[in-house]
PAFIKE-58561 format. One record per residue: x, y, z of N, C-alpha, C, O in turn; residue in one letter. Coordinates in steps of 0.2 Angstrom, whole numbers, plus 2048, in hexadecimal, padded with zeros to 3 digits. Layout:
<recs>
REC    nu    nv    nw   cau   cav   caw    cu    cv    cw    ou    ov    ow   residu
REC     X     Y     Z     X     Y     Z     X     Y     Z     X     Y     Z        a
...
</recs>
This chain:
<recs>
REC    nu    nv    nw   cau   cav   caw    cu    cv    cw    ou    ov    ow   residu
REC   14C   1E7   A79   150   1E8   A72   14F   1E1   A6F   14E   1E1   A69        m
REC   151   1DC   A72   150   1D5   A6F   149   1D3   A6D   149   1D0   A68        g
REC   144   1D5   A71   13D   1D4   A6F   13C   1D7   A68   138   1D4   A64        d
REC   13E   1DD   A67   13D   1E1   A61   140   1DD   A5B   13C   1DC   A56        f
REC   146   1DB   A5C   149   1D8   A56   146   1D1   A55   146   1CF   A4F        i
REC   145   1CD   A5A   142   1C7   A59   13A   1C6   A58   138   1C1   A57        n
REC   137   1CC   A58   130   1CC   A57   12E   1CA   A50   131   1CB   A4B        s
REC   128   1C7   A50   126   1C4   A49   124   1CA   A45   126   1CA   A3F        r
REC   122   1D0   A47   121   1D6   A43   127   1D8   A40   127   1DA   A3A        g
REC   12D   1D9   A44   133   1DB   A41   136   1D6   A3C   139   1D8   A37        w
REC   135   1D0   A3D   138   1CB   A38   134   1CB   A32   137   1CB   A2C        q
REC   12D   1CD   A32   129   1CE   A2C   12C   1D4   A28   12C   1D4   A22        n
REC   12E   1D9   A2C   130   1E0   A29   137   1DE   A25   138   1E0   A20        c
REC   13B   1DA   A29   142   1D8   A25   140   1D5   A1F   144   1D6   A1A        l
REC   13C   1D0   A1F   13A   1CC   A19   137   1D0   A13   139   1D0   A0E        q
REC   133   1D5   A15   130   1DA   A10   135   1DE   A0D   135   1DF   A07        t
REC   13A   1E1   A12   13F   1E5   A0F   144   1E1   A0B   146   1E4   A06        r
REC   145   1DB   A0C   14A   1D7   A08   147   1D6   A01   14A   1D6   9FC        a
REC   140   1D4   A01   13D   1D3   9FB   13D   1DA   9F7   13D   1DA   9F1        k
REC   13C   1E0   9FA   13B   1E6   9F7   142   1E7   9F3   143   1EA   9EE        q
REC   148   1E6   9F7   14E   1E7   9F4   14F   1E3   9EE   152   1E5   9E9        r
REC   14D   1DC   9EF   14E   1D8   9E9   14A   1DA   9E3   14D   1DB   9DD        y
REC   144   1DC   9E4   140   1DF   9DE   143   1E5   9DC   143   1E7   9D6        w
REC   145   1E9   9E0   148   1F0   9DE   14F   1EF   9DA   150   1F2   9D5        g
REC   153   1EA   9DC   159   1E8   9D8   157   1E6   9D1   15A   1E7   9CC        a
REC   152   1E1   9D1   14F   1DF   9CB   14D   1E4   9C6   14E   1E4   9C0        l
REC   149   1E9   9C9   147   1EF   9C5   14C   1F3   9C2   14C   1F5   9BD        c
REC   151   1F4   9C6   157   1F8   9C4   15B   1F4   9BF   15D   1F7   9BA        a
REC   15B   1EE   9BF   15F   1EA   9BA   15B   1EA   9B3   15E   1EB   9AE        l
REC   154   1EA   9B4   150   1EA   9AE   151   1F1   9AB   151   1F2   9A4        l
REC   151   1F6   9AF   152   1FD   9AC   158   1FE   9A9   159   201   9A4        l
REC   15D   1FA   9AB   164   1FA   9A8   164   1F7   9A1   167   1F9   99C        g
REC   160   1F2   9A1   15F   1EF   99A   15B   1F3   995   15C   1F3   98F        f
REC   156   1F7   998   153   1FC   994   158   201   991   157   202   98B        v
REC   15C   204   995   161   209   993   166   205   98E   167   208   989        m
REC   168   1FF   98F   16C   1FC   98B   169   1FB   984   16C   1FC   97F        l
REC   162   1F9   984   15F   1F8   97D   15E   1FE   97A   15F   1FE   973        g
REC   15C   203   97D   15B   20A   97A   162   20C   977   162   20F   971        m
REC   167   20C   97B   16E   20E   978   170   20A   972   173   20D   96E        l
REC   16F   204   973   171   1FF   96D   16D   201   967   170   201   962        d
REC   167   201   968   163   203   962   165   20A   95F   165   20A   959        g
REC   166   20F   963   168   215   960   16E   215   95D   16F   218   958        l
REC   173   212   960   17A   211   95C   179   20E   956   17D   20F   951        q
REC   175   208   956   174   205   950   171   209   94A   173   209   945        g
REC   16C   20D   94C   169   212   947   16E   217   945   16E   218   93F        l
REC   172   219   949   177   21E   947   17C   21B   943   17E   21F   93E        a
REC   17E   215   944   183   212   93F   180   210   939   183   211   933        r
REC   17A   20E   939   177   20B   932   174   211   92E   174   211   928        s
REC   171   216   932   16D   21B   92F   166   21A   92F   164   215   92E        g
REC   162   220   92F   15B   21F   92F   158   21E   928   152   21C   928        a
REC   15C   21F   923   15A   21E   91C   15B   216   91A   15A   215   914        d
REC   15D   212   91E   15F   20B   91C   159   207   91D   156   207   923        v
REC   157   203   918   151   1FE   919   154   1F7   918   157   1F6   913        i
REC   152   1F3   91D   154   1EC   91C   14E   1E7   91B   149   1E8   91F        e
REC   14F   1E3   916   149   1DF   915   14C   1D8   913   151   1D7   910        v
REC   147   1D3   914   149   1CC   912   145   1CA   90C   13F   1CD   90B        l
REC   147   1C6   907   143   1C3   902   13C   1C1   904   13C   1BD   909        p
REC   137   1C3   901   130   1C1   903   12D   1C5   908   128   1C4   90B        g
REC   131   1CA   90B   12F   1CE   911   12D   1D5   90E   12E   1D7   909        g
REC   12B   1DA   913   12A   1E1   912   12C   1E5   918   12C   1E2   91D        s
REC   12D   1EB   917   12F   1F0   91C   12B   1F6   91B   12B   1F9   916        v
REC   127   1F8   920   124   1FF   920   129   205   920   12E   205   924        p
REC   128   20A   91C   12C   210   91C   127   216   91C   121   215   91A        i
REC   12A   21C   91E   126   222   91D   12B   228   91C   131   227   91D        s
REC   128   22D   91A   12D   233   918   128   239   918   122   239   918        g
REC   12B   23F   918   128   245   918   125   247   911   128   245   90C        p
REC   120   24B   910   11D   24D   90A   121   254   908   123   258   90C        l
REC   122   254   902   126   25A   8FF   121   25F   8FB   123   264   8F9        t
REC   11B   25D   8FA   116   261   8F7   10F   261   8FB   10E   25C   8FF        i
REC   10B   266   8FA   105   266   8FE   0FF   262   8FA   0FF   262   8F4        k
REC   0FB   25F   8FE   0F5   25B   8FC   0F7   257   8F6   0F4   258   8F0        n
REC   0FB   252   8F7   0FD   24E   8F1   0F8   248   8F0   0F4   247   8F4        p
REC   0F8   245   8EA   0F4   23F   8E9   0F9   23A   8E7   0FF   23B   8E6        v
REC   0F7   234   8E7   0FC   22E   8E6   100   22F   8E0   106   22D   8DF        n
REC   0FD   231   8DA   100   232   8D4   106   237   8D4   10A   237   8D0        s
REC   106   23B   8DA   10B   240   8DA   112   23D   8DD   117   241   8DC        d
REC   112   237   8DF   118   234   8E2   11A   22F   8DE   117   22B   8DB        l
REC   121   22F   8DD   124   22A   8D8   12A   227   8DC   12E   22B   8DF        k
REC   12A   221   8DC   130   21D   8E0   134   219   8DA   131   216   8D6        a
REC   13A   219   8DB   13E   216   8D6   144   212   8D9   148   215   8DE        q
REC   145   20C   8D8   14A   208   8DB   151   208   8D6   150   208   8D0        f
REC   156   208   8D9   15D   207   8D6   161   202   8D8   163   202   8DE        t
REC   163   1FD   8D4   161   1FC   8CD   15A   1FA   8CD   157   1F7   8D1        p
REC   156   1FB   8C7   14F   1FA   8C7   14F   1F2   8C7   152   1EE   8C3        e
REC   14A   1F0   8CA   148   1E9   8CB   141   1E8   8CD   13E   1EB   8D1        t
REC   13E   1E3   8C9   137   1E2   8CB   136   1DE   8D1   130   1DD   8D4        p
REC   13B   1DC   8D4   13B   1D8   8DA   139   1DC   8E0   137   1DA   8E6        a
REC   13B   1E2   8E0   139   1E7   8E5   133   1EC   8E3   133   1EE   8DE        l
REC   12F   1EC   8E8   128   1F0   8E7   127   1F5   8EC   128   1F4   8F2        v
REC   126   1FB   8EA   124   201   8EE   11D   202   8EE   11A   203   8E9        y
REC   119   201   8F4   112   201   8F4   110   207   8F9   111   207   8FF        e
REC   10D   20C   8F6   10B   212   8FA   105   210   8FD   100   20E   8FA        l
REC   104   212   904   0FF   210   908   0FA   216   909   0F4   216   90A        e
REC   0FD   21C   908   0F9   222   909   0FD   228   90D   103   227   90E        g
REC   0FA   22D   90E   0FD   233   911   0FA   234   918   0F4   233   919        f
REC   0FD   237   91D   0FB   239   924   0FF   23E   927   104   241   924        f
REC   0FC   241   92C   0FF   246   930   104   243   935   103   23E   938        s
REC   10A   246   936   10F   244   93A   10D   244   941   109   248   943        g
REC   110   23F   945   10E   23F   94C   110   244   950   10D   246   955        y
REC   116   247   94F   119   24C   953   117   253   952   115   257   956        w
REC   118   255   94B   117   25C   949   111   25D   945   110   262   943        f
REC   10E   257   943   108   258   93F   10A   259   937   105   25B   933        g
REC   110   259   935   112   25A   92E   110   254   92A   10F   24E   92C        n
REC   10F   255   923   10D   250   91F   112   24B   91E   118   24C   91D        g
REC   110   244   91E   114   23F   91D   111   23A   918   10B   23A   917        m
REC   115   236   915   112   230   911   114   22A   914   119   229   918        w
REC   110   224   913   112   21E   916   112   219   910   10D   219   90C        r
REC   116   214   910   117   20F   90B   11A   209   90E   11C   208   914        a
REC   11B   204   90A   11E   1FE   90B   122   1FC   906   120   1FC   900        a
REC   128   1F9   907   12D   1F6   902   12C   1EF   903   12E   1EC   908        v
REC   12A   1EB   8FD   12A   1E4   8FD   12F   1E1   8F9   130   1E4   8F3        r
REC   132   1DC   8FB   137   1D8   8F7   134   1D1   8F5   131   1CE   8F9        a
REC   134   1D0   8EF   132   1C9   8EC   136   1C4   8EF   13C   1C5   8F1        d
REC   133   1BE   8EF   137   1B8   8F2   13D   1B6   8EE   142   1B3   8F1        a
REC   13E   1B9   8E8   144   1B7   8E4   148   1BD   8E3   14D   1BD   8DF        l
REC   148   1C2   8E8   14C   1C8   8E7   153   1C6   8E9   154   1C3   8EE        t
REC   158   1C9   8E5   15F   1C7   8E6   161   1CB   8EC   160   1D1   8EC        e
REC   165   1C8   8F1   168   1CC   8F6   16D   1D1   8F4   170   1D0   8EF        p
REC   16D   1D7   8F7   171   1DC   8F5   16F   1E3   8F7   16A   1E3   8FB        g
REC   172   1E8   8F4   170   1EF   8F6   16D   1F2   8F0   16F   1F2   8EA        n
REC   167   1F6   8F2   163   1F9   8ED   162   201   8EF   163   202   8F5        y
REC   160   205   8EB   15F   20C   8ED   157   20D   8EB   154   20A   8E6        g
REC   154   211   8EF   14D   213   8EE   14D   21B   8EE   14F   21E   8F3        l
REC   14A   21E   8E9   149   225   8E8   142   227   8E8   13E   224   8E4        k
REC   140   22B   8ED   139   22D   8ED   138   235   8EB   13C   239   8EF        v
REC   135   236   8E6   134   23D   8E4   12C   23F   8E3   128   23B   8E2        v
REC   12B   245   8E4   124   248   8E3   124   24C   8DC   129   250   8DB        f
REC   11F   24B   8D9   11E   24F   8D2   11E   257   8D4   11A   259   8D8        r
REC   122   25B   8D1   122   262   8D2   126   264   8D7   127   26A   8D9        g
REC   129   260   8DB   12D   262   8E1   135   263   8DE   137   25F   8DA        a
REC   138   267   8E2   13F   268   8E0   143   262   8E0   142   25D   8E4        p
REC   149   261   8DD   14D   25B   8DD   150   25A   8E4   152   255   8E6        a
REC   151   260   8E7   154   25F   8EE   150   25C   8F3   153   25A   8F8        s
REC   14A   25B   8F1   145   258   8F6   145   250   8F5   141   24D   8F8        t
REC   149   24E   8F0   149   246   8EF   14B   242   8F5   150   244   8F8        t
REC   147   23D   8F7   149   239   8FD   14C   233   8FB   149   22F   8F7        q
REC   152   231   8FD   156   22B   8FB   156   226   901   157   228   907        n
REC   155   220   8FF   156   21B   904   15A   215   902   15B   214   8FC        y
REC   15E   212   906   162   20C   905   15E   206   907   15C   205   90D        k
REC   15D   201   902   15A   1FB   904   15F   1F5   903   163   1F5   8FE        i
REC   15F   1F1   909   164   1EC   909   15F   1E5   909   15B   1E5   90E        t
REC   160   1E1   904   15C   1DB   904   161   1D5   907   166   1D4   904        v
REC   15F   1D2   90C   163   1CC   90F   161   1C5   90C   15B   1C5   90B        y
REC   165   1C1   90C   163   1BA   90A   15F   1B7   90F   15A   1B3   90D        a
REC   160   1B8   915   15C   1B4   91A   15C   1B8   921   160   1BD   921        d
REC   158   1B6   926   159   1B9   92C   15F   1B9   930   161   1BE   933        g
REC   163   1B4   92F   16A   1B3   932   16E   1B8   92F   172   1BB   933        a
REC   16E   1B9   929   172   1BE   926   171   1C5   928   175   1C9   929        a
REC   16A   1C7   929   168   1CD   92B   16A   1CE   932   16D   1D4   934        m
REC   16A   1C9   936   16C   1CA   93D   173   1CB   93E   175   1CF   942        r
REC   177   1C7   93A   17E   1C8   93A   181   1CF   938   186   1D1   93A        a
REC   17D   1D2   934   17F   1D8   931   17C   1DE   935   17E   1E4   933        a
REC   178   1DD   93A   175   1E2   93E   17A   1E7   941   17F   1E4   944        s
REC   179   1ED   942   17E   1F2   945   17C   1F2   94D   17F   1F5   951        t
REC   177   1EE   94F   175   1EE   956   178   1E7   959   177   1E2   956        s
REC   17C   1E8   95E   17F   1E3   962   17A   1DE   964   17A   1D8   964        y
REC   174   1E1   968   16F   1DC   96A   16B   1D9   965   16A   1D3   966        l
REC   16A   1DC   95F   167   1D8   95A   16B   1D2   958   168   1CD   956        r
REC   172   1D3   957   176   1CE   955   176   1C8   95A   177   1C2   958        r
REC   176   1CA   960   176   1C5   966   16F   1C1   967   16F   1BB   967        i
REC   16A   1C5   967   164   1C2   969   15F   1C1   963   15A   1BD   963        t
REC   160   1C5   95D   15C   1C4   957   156   1C9   958   151   1C9   953        g
REC   155   1CD   95D   14F   1D1   95E   151   1D8   95E   157   1DA   95F        y
REC   14C   1DC   95C   14D   1E4   95B   14F   1E6   962   14B   1E5   967        n
REC   154   1EA   963   156   1ED   96A   151   1F1   96D   150   1F1   973        p
REC   14D   1F5   968   148   1F9   96B   142   1F5   96E   13F   1F7   973        f
REC   141   1EF   96B   13B   1EA   96D   13E   1E7   974   13A   1E7   978        v
REC   144   1E6   974   147   1E3   97B   146   1E8   980   144   1E7   986        l
REC   148   1EF   97E   147   1F4   983   140   1F5   986   13F   1F6   98C        a
REC   13C   1F5   981   135   1F6   983   132   1F0   987   12E   1F1   98C        a
REC   134   1EA   986   132   1E4   98A   135   1E5   991   132   1E3   996        g
REC   13C   1E7   991   13F   1E7   998   13C   1ED   99C   13B   1ED   9A2        c
REC   139   1F2   998   136   1F8   99C   130   1F6   99F   12E   1F8   9A4        c
REC   12C   1F2   99B   125   1EF   99E   127   1EB   9A4   123   1EC   9A9        g
REC   12C   1E7   9A4   12D   1E2   9AA   130   1E7   9AF   12E   1E5   9B5        l
REC   134   1EC   9AE   136   1F1   9B3   130   1F4   9B7   130   1F5   9BD        a
REC   12B   1F6   9B3   125   1F9   9B6   122   1F5   9BA   11F   1F7   9C0        l
REC   121   1EE   9B8   11E   1E9   9BD   122   1E8   9C3   11F   1E8   9C9        l
REC   128   1E8   9C2   12D   1E7   9C8   12C   1ED   9CD   12C   1ED   9D3        a
REC   12C   1F3   9CA   12B   1F9   9CE   124   1F9   9D2   124   1FC   9D7        a
REC   11F   1F7   9CF   119   1F6   9D2   11A   1F2   9D8   117   1F3   9DE        v
REC   11D   1EC   9D8   11E   1E7   9DD   122   1EB   9E3   121   1EA   9E9        v
REC   127   1EF   9E1   12C   1F2   9E5   127   1F7   9E9   128   1F8   9EF        v
REC   123   1FB   9E6   11E   200   9E9   11A   1FC   9EE   119   1FF   9F4        y
REC   117   1F7   9EC   112   1F3   9F0   116   1F0   9F7   113   1F1   9FC        r
REC   11C   1EE   9F6   120   1EB   9FB   122   1F1   A00   122   1F0   A06        l
REC   123   1F7   9FD   125   1FD   A01   11F   1FF   A06   120   200   A0B        g
REC   119   1FF   A02   113   200   A06   112   1FB   A0C   110   1FD   A11        c
REC   113   1F5   A0A   112   1F0   A0F   117   1F1   A15   116   1F0   A1B        s
REC   11D   1F2   A13   123   1F4   A18   121   1F9   A1D   121   1F9   A23        y
REC   11E   1FF   A1A   11C   204   A1E   116   202   A23   116   204   A29        i
REC   111   1FE   A21   10C   1FC   A25   10F   1F8   A2B   10D   1F8   A30        r
REC   114   1F4   A29   117   1EF   A2E   11B   1F3   A34   11A   1F2   A3A        q
REC   11F   1F8   A32   122   1FC   A37   11E   200   A3B   11F   202   A40        i
REC   118   202   A37   113   206   A3B   110   202   A40   10F   204   A46        t
REC   10F   1FC   A3F   10C   1F7   A44   111   1F6   A4A   10E   1F5   A4F        a
REC   117   1F7   A48   11C   1F6   A4E   11D   1FD   A51   121   1FD   A56        l
REC   119   202   A4F   11A   209   A52   120   20C   A50   122   211   A54        g
REC   123   20B   A4B   129   20E   A48   128   213   A43   123   212   A3F        c
REC   12C   218   A42   12D   21C   A3D   134   21C   A3A   139   21A   A3D        g
REC   134   21D   A33   13B   21C   A30   13F   223   A2F   13C   228   A2E        e
REC   145   223   A31   149   229   A31   14A   22B   A2A   14D   226   A26        i
REC   149   231   A28   14A   233   A21   150   239   A21   152   23A   A1B        v
REC   152   23B   A27   157   240   A26   15B   240   A2D   158   240   A32        r
REC   162   241   A2D   166   242   A33   16A   248   A32   16D   249   A2D        v
REC   16B   24C   A37   16F   252   A38   174   251   A3D   173   250   A43        q
REC   17B   250   A3B   180   24F   A40   180   254   A45   17E   25A   A44        p
REC   183   252   A4B   183   257   A51   189   25C   A4F   18E   25A   A4E        q
REC   188   262   A50   18D   267   A4F   18F   26A   A56   18D   270   A58        a
REC   192   266   A5A   194   268   A61   19B   267   A62   19F   268   A5E        g
REC   19D   266   A69   1A4   265   A6B   1A6   25E   A69   1A3   25A   A66        n
REC   1AD   25D   A6A   1B0   257   A68   1AD   251   A6A   1AC   24C   A66        a
REC   1AA   250   A70   1A7   24A   A73   1A0   249   A70   19E   244   A71        h
REC   19D   24E   A6D   197   24D   A6A   197   24C   A62   192   24B   A5F        q
REC   19D   24D   A5F   19D   24D   A58   19B   246   A55   199   246   A4F        k
REC   19B   241   A59   199   23A   A56   191   239   A57   18F   233   A55        n
REC   18E   23E   A5A   187   23D   A5B   183   23F   A55   185   244   A51        q
REC   17D   23B   A53   17A   23D   A4D   176   244   A4D   175   248   A48        p
REC   175   247   A54   172   24D   A54   16A   24D   A53   167   24A   A57        g
REC   168   250   A4E   161   250   A4C   15F   24B   A47   163   24A   A42        h
REC   159   248   A48   157   243   A43   14F   244   A42   14C   247   A46        i
REC   14D   242   A3C   146   243   A3A   144   23D   A37   147   239   A34        w
REC   13E   23B   A3A   13B   235   A38   133   236   A35   130   23B   A38        c
REC   131   231   A31   12A   232   A2F   126   22F   A34   127   22A   A37        m
REC   120   232   A35   11B   22F   A3A   116   22A   A37   114   226   A3A        l
REC   115   22A   A30   111   226   A2D   10A   225   A30   107   220   A31        y
REC   107   22B   A32   101   22B   A35   101   22A   A3D   0FB   22A   A40        g
REC   106   228   A40   107   227   A47   106   22D   A4A   108   233   A48        l
REC   103   22D   A50   103   233   A54   10A   235   A57   10E   230   A5A        r
REC   10D   23B   A56   113   23D   A59   114   23C   A60   10F   23F   A64        a
REC   119   23A   A63   11A   23A   A6B   11A   241   A6D   11C   245   A6A        p
REC   119   241   A74   11A   248   A77   121   24A   A77   126   246   A77        a
REC   122   251   A76   129   254   A76   12D   251   A7C   12A   252   A82        t
REC   133   24F   A7B   137   24D   A80   137   245   A82   13A   242   A85        g
REC   132   242   A7E   131   23A   A7F   137   237   A7C   13A   239   A77        t
REC   13A   232   A80   140   22F   A7E   13E   229   A7A   13A   224   A7C        l
REC   140   228   A73   13E   223   A6E   145   21F   A6D   14A   222   A6C        c
REC   144   219   A6C   149   214   A6A   14A   215   A62   146   216   A5E        a
REC   151   214   A61   153   215   A5A   156   20E   A58   15B   20C   A5B        v
REC   154   20B   A52   157   205   A50   15A   206   A49   157   20A   A45        y
REC   15E   202   A47   161   202   A40   15D   1FE   A3C   158   1FB   A3E        d
REC   15E   1FD   A36   15A   1FA   A31   15A   1F2   A32   155   1EF   A2F        a
REC   15E   1EF   A36   15E   1E8   A38   15B   1E7   A3F   15A   1E1   A41        q
REC   158   1EC   A42   155   1EC   A48   159   1EC   A4E   157   1EB   A54        g
REC   15F   1EE   A4D   164   1EF   A53   163   1F5   A57   162   1FA   A54        v
REC   162   1F5   A5D   161   1FB   A61   167   1FF   A62   16C   1FD   A64        h
REC   167   205   A5F   16D   20A   A5E   16D   20F   A64   172   210   A67        l
REC   167   211   A66   167   216   A6B   160   219   A6C   15B   216   A6B        g
REC   160   21F   A6F   159   223   A70   15A   22A   A6E   15F   22D   A6D        h
REC   154   22C   A6C   153   233   A6A   14D   236   A6D   148   233   A6E        a
REC   14D   23D   A6E   147   240   A72   143   244   A6C   146   248   A68        r
REC   13D   243   A6D   138   246   A68   138   24D   A69   138   250   A6E        a
REC   138   251   A63   138   258   A63   132   25B   A60   12D   25C   A63        a
REC   132   25C   A5A   12C   25F   A56   12A   25B   A50   12E   259   A4D        e
REC   123   25B   A50   120   257   A4A   11E   25C   A45   11B   261   A47        a
REC   11F   25B   A3F   11D   260   A3A   11B   25C   A33   120   259   A30        n
REC   115   25D   A31   113   25A   A2A   115   252   A2A   118   250   A25        k
REC   113   24E   A2F   115   247   A2E   11C   245   A30   11D   23F   A2F        g
REC   120   24A   A32   127   248   A34   128   24A   A3B   126   250   A3D        t
REC   12C   246   A3E   12E   248   A45   135   249   A46   139   245   A44        l
REC   137   24F   A49   13E   250   A4A   140   24E   A51   13C   24F   A56        e
REC   145   24B   A52   148   248   A58   14F   24A   A59   153   24B   A55        l
REC   151   24B   A60   158   24C   A62   15B   246   A64   158   243   A69        n
REC   160   243   A61   163   23D   A63   166   23E   A6A   16A   243   A6B        f
REC   164   239   A6E   166   23A   A75   16D   237   A77   172   23A   A79        d
REC   16D   230   A75   173   22C   A77   173   225   A73   16E   223   A72        s
REC   179   223   A72   179   21C   A70   179   217   A76   17A   219   A7C        f
REC   176   211   A75   176   20C   A7A   17D   209   A7B   182   20A   A77        t
REC   17E   206   A81   185   204   A83   188   1FF   A7E   18D   1FF   A7C        r
REC   184   1FA   A7C   186   1F5   A77   188   1F8   A70   18D   1F7   A6D        p
REC   184   1FD   A6E   185   201   A67   18C   205   A68   190   205   A63        a
REC   18C   208   A6E   192   20D   A6F   199   208   A6F   19E   20A   A6C        a
REC   198   203   A73   19E   1FE   A73   1A0   1FB   A6C   1A6   1F9   A6B        d
REC   19B   1FA   A68   19C   1F8   A61   19F   1FD   A5C   1A0   1FC   A57        a
REC   1A0   203   A5F   1A3   209   A5B   19E   20D   A57   19F   210   A52        g
REC   197   20D   A59   192   210   A55   193   218   A56   195   21A   A5B        a
REC   193   21B   A50   193   222   A50   18E   225   A4C   189   222   A4B        d
REC   18E   22C   A4A   189   22F   A46   187   22C   A40   181   22C   A3E        s
REC   18C   228   A3D   18A   225   A36   185   21E   A37   182   21C   A33        s
REC   185   21C   A3E   181   216   A3F   179   218   A3E   175   214   A3D        a
REC   177   21E   A40   171   221   A3F   170   224   A39   173   229   A38        v
REC   16C   221   A34   16C   224   A2D   164   223   A2B   161   21F   A2E        r
REC   163   226   A25   15C   225   A22   15B   21D   A21   15F   219   A1F        p
REC   155   21B   A23   153   214   A23   153   211   A2A   150   20B   A2B        g
REC   156   214   A2F   156   211   A36   14F   213   A38   14B   217   A35        c
REC   14D   210   A3E   146   211   A41   146   214   A47   14B   213   A4B        l
REC   141   218   A49   140   21B   A4F   139   218   A52   134   218   A4F        v
REC   139   215   A58   133   212   A5B   12F   217   A5E   131   21A   A63        q
REC   129   219   A5C   125   21F   A5E   120   21D   A63   11E   221   A67        l
REC   11E   216   A63   119   214   A68   11A   20C   A68   11D   209   A64        r
REC   117   209   A6D   118   202   A6E   115   1FE   A68   110   201   A65        p
REC   117   1F9   A65   115   1F5   A60   10E   1F2   A61   10C   1F1   A67        p
REC   10A   1F1   A5C   103   1EE   A5D   104   1E7   A5E   108   1E4   A5B        k
REC   100   1E4   A63   101   1DD   A64   0FF   1D9   A5E   0F9   1DA   A5B        p
REC   102   1D3   A5D   0FF   1CF   A58   0FA   1CA   A5B   0FA   1C8   A60        h
REC   0F5   1C9   A57   0EF   1C5   A59   0F2   1BE   A5A   0F5   1BB   A55        s
REC   0F0   1BB   A5F   0F2   1B4   A60   0EF   1AF   A5B   0E9   1B0   A59        p
REC   0F2   1AA   A59   0EF   1A5   A54   0E9   1A2   A57   0E8   1A0   A5D        p
REC   0E4   1A1   A53   0DE   19D   A55   0DF   196   A58   0E3   193   A55        d
REC   0DC   194   A5D   0DD   18E   A60   0D7   18A   A5F   0D1   18C   A60        s
REC   0D8   184   A5D   0D2   180   A5C   0CE   17E   A62   0D2   17D   A68        g
REC   0C8   17D   A62   0C4   17B   A68   0C2   174   A68   0BF   171   A6C        r
</recs>
């Protein structure tokens, strides 16, 4: 028992598992930031409205909208600002098919002159020959500078950081994916290491359904073989917790599709004296299916 806990192979397993938990927690934290950014961005859009356009003097903002007539040409579209001002310019860039449903769309940019007065303006987009009910109205807000735009934002994250919450969410999502890859690779390394120790990981525990003195026994347990050959039926296998403490023994029963079923036999005397019960044997504990592979001795100089 002591040799197993103190072995170099098991210490490497513990280090790998600790790293995996660290990167897993980091991945979960980043995914939390992704959700926070998405929720903050959506609530900001809901509060400000999808028809609100924010622009700085000397800047431009791309916008788009649906077509209300078939096969239009540029001259069919008319844009008008309210109040009328030469400082704001509507530049039509063309027509295209929508990304989701393939419906006709127009694409344009609203440009503000460097001398545009800060304030609120209206933009009305109409197509020649289309009913008045199809008129598209937008609200344009021109801010004096970036600080004023940031202070007036309906997004909490944008007011705090100055960045678009959807951009922050996308960045955190990319980092979370990288962290998830690290977690996966560490998990693969951990499996290789416990396999070298001759162990399989418990994935399911079924409590004993017997008389009163057996109710604290785990009963049936199932562990992954990870490519190891299943021991013969009735073979007594050692059971360890996630820290390498020897809990007891289980007898091999039936192997099926890479999983071995065992019947928990008994707790060791130290584990029983420490108050171990059925809850001590849980998914993540290990079953030693065969002796560990010996480590190669370090090369010695001649």
